C-alpha positions in Angstrom: 1.6 2.8 -17.1 0.2 0.5 -14.4 -2.4 1.7 -12.0 -3.0 0.8 -8.4 -5.4 -2.1 -8.1 -9.1 -1.1 -7.6 -9.1 -2.6 -4.0 -6.1 -0.4 -3.1 -7.7 2.7 -4.6 -10.9 1.9 -2.7 -8.9 1.6 0.6 -7.4 5.0 0.0 -10.8 6.5 -0.9 -12.5 5.2 2.2 -9.5 6.2 4.4 -9.7 9.8 3.0 -13.5 9.8 3.4 -13.4 8.7 7.1 -10.5 11.1 7.8 -12.2 14.1 6.2 -15.6 13.6 7.9 -14.2 12.9 11.3 -15.2 9.3 11.6 -11.8 7.6 11.3 -11.7 4.9 14.1 -14.5 6.3 16.2 -13.6 4.3 19.2 -10.0 5.6 19.4 -10.8 9.2 18.4 -14.1 9.6 20.2 -14.6 13.2 21.2 -11.5 14.4 19.4 -12.1 16.8 16.5 -8.8 16.5 14.8 -9.8 18.0 11.4 -8.7 21.6 12.2 -5.3 20.4 13.2 -4.8 18.6 9.9 -5.5 21.7 8.0 -3.3 23.9 10.2 -0.3 21.6 10.3 0.1 20.0 6.9 3.0 17.8 8.0 0.6 15.8 10.3 -1.6 15.1 7.3 1.4 14.0 5.3 2.5 11.6 8.1 -1.1 10.2 8.4 -1.1 9.2 4.8 2.4 7.9 4.9 1.5 5.6 7.9 -1.6 4.4 6.1 0.3 3.6 2.9 3.3 2.1 4.7 1.2 -0.2 6.8 -1.3 -1.2 4.1 -0.6 -4.7 2.8 -1.6 -5.9 -0.7 -1.6 -9.5 -1.9 -0.4 -10.7 -5.4 -3.9 -10.2 -6.8 -4.0 -6.5 -5.7 -6.4 -7.2 -2.8 -5.9 -5.3 0.4 -5.2 -7.5 3.5 -5.3 -5.1 6.4 -6.9 -1.7 5.6 -8.5 -1.7 9.0 -5.1 -2.0 10.7 -3.6 0.7 8.5 -6.5 3.0 9.4 -6.0 2.2 13.1 -2.3 3.0 13.0 -2.9 6.3 11.3 -5.6 7.0 13.9 -3.1 6.3 16.6 -0.8 9.0 15.1 -3.7 11.5 15.2 -4.6 10.6 18.8 -1.0 11.1 19.8 -0.9 14.5 18.1 -4.1 15.6 19.8 -3.6 13.9 23.2 0.0 14.2 24.5 -0.8 11.7 27.2 -1.8 9.0 24.8 0.8 6.2 24.4 0.9 4.4 21.0 0.9 0.6 21.6 2.9 -0.9 20.0 5.2 2.1 19.4 5.6 3.1 15.8 8.5 1.4 14.0 10.7 3.4 11.7 9.3 1.8 8.6 5.8 2.8 9.5 6.6 6.6 9.6 9.1 6.6 6.7 8.4 9.3 4.1 9.0 8.3 0.5 9.7 10.3 -2.5 11.8 13.2 -3.7 
């Protein structure tokens, strides 16, 4: 069985770390403590990881190409959930919010 490349696993690890300790995209989420919402509404957490995974690009050598952009798009979802007046720019495309799996 093949495993995700180390760079991809590191991108997910750092994403989860920043998300969990409240430091995901500090500029966009400044002053918003989103962590309680993630625990209360599990579907938001599911979508946040889906967006990160859908946006993350990996080259043929298994190196991530845009983990910062993937984190930012996930942070935009969080901001929209916590701040109804926030407008996501550019708006999410269907492929970014697609849930995969059974």
